[in-house]
C-alpha positions in Angstrom: 14.3 -72.5 -15.8 15.8 -69.4 -14.2 17.8 -69.7 -11.1 17.1 -68.0 -7.8 20.2 -65.8 -8.3 18.8 -64.6 -11.7 15.4 -63.8 -10.1 17.1 -61.9 -7.3 19.1 -59.9 -9.9 16.0 -59.2 -11.9 14.2 -58.1 -8.7 17.1 -55.8 -7.8 17.1 -54.3 -11.3 13.3 -53.7 -11.1 13.7 -52.2 -7.6 16.5 -49.9 -8.9 14.2 -48.8 -11.8 11.3 -48.2 -9.4 13.5 -46.2 -7.1 14.9 -44.1 -10.0 11.3 -43.5 -11.2 10.2 -42.5 -7.6 13.2 -40.1 -7.3 12.4 -38.5 -10.7 8.7 -38.2 -9.8 9.7 -36.6 -6.4 12.0 -34.1 -8.1 9.3 -33.2 -10.6 6.8 -32.7 -7.7 9.2 -30.5 -5.8 9.9 -28.5 -8.9 6.2 -28.1 -9.7 5.5 -27.1 -6.1 8.3 -24.5 -6.2 6.9 -23.1 -9.4 3.4 -22.9 -8.0 4.6 -21.3 -4.8 6.6 -18.7 -6.8 3.6 -18.0 -8.9 1.4 -17.7 -5.8 3.9 -15.3 -4.2 4.1 -13.2 -7.3 0.3 -13.0 -7.6 0.0 -12.1 -3.9 2.6 -9.4 -4.2 0.9 -7.9 -7.3 -2.5 -8.0 -5.5 -1.0 -6.2 -2.5 0.7 -3.6 -4.7 -2.6 -3.0 -6.4 -4.4 -2.8 -3.0 -1.7 -0.4 -1.6 -2.1 1.8 -4.7 -5.9 1.9 -4.2 -5.5 2.7 -0.5 -2.9 5.4 -1.3 -5.2 7.0 -3.9 -8.1 6.9 -1.4 -6.0 8.4 1.3 -4.9 11.2 -1.1 -8.5 11.9 -2.0 -9.5 12.0 1.6 -6.5 14.3 2.5 -7.4 16.7 -0.3 -11.0 16.8 0.9 -9.8 17.6 4.4 -7.4 20.2 3.2 -10.1 21.9 1.2 -12.4 21.9 4.2 -9.7 23.4 6.5 -8.8 25.9 3.8 -12.4 26.9 3.4 -12.9 27.3 7.2 -9.7 29.4 7.4 -10.9 31.6 4.5 -14.3 32.2 6.2 -12.6 33.1 9.5 -10.2 35.4 7.7 -13.0 37.1 5.9 -14.8 37.6 9.3 -11.7 39.1 10.8 -11.2 41.4 7.8 -14.9 42.6 8.0 -14.5 43.2 11.8 -11.2 45.2 11.2 -12.8 47.2 8.4 -15.8 48.0 10.8 -13.3 49.2 13.4 -11.2 51.4 11.0 -13.4 54.5 11.4 -13.3 54.2 15.1 -9.5 53.7 15.1 -9.0 56.7 12.8 -11.2 58.9 15.0 -9.2 57.8 18.1 -5.9 58.6 16.4 -7.2 61.9 15.2 -8.3 62.8 18.8 -4.8 61.9 20.0 -3.2 63.9 17.3 -5.4 66.9 18.0 -4.9 66.6 21.8 -1.1 66.8 21.3 -1.3 69.8 18.8 
């Protein structure tokens, strides 16, 4: 027959073992949670990098389209101005010739 003191000692030993197991389990849970969090952060960062790259490419394509449109409009306006200037060349030459003849 075991004494009450022996039972108390056994209970304390079991309590210590349970406490150690609980601490080990808690450390494992924390380590697992950190690992999962690190993986989630890395995945989110990669997803955002990919999204940013897509948005940058889209913005570049849009910018190039706008630049092409502006360039085309500027060319058209320049061509109109050249045509107008070329139409006015004979008149300008005639005016200059009149001025030259008037001074001679």
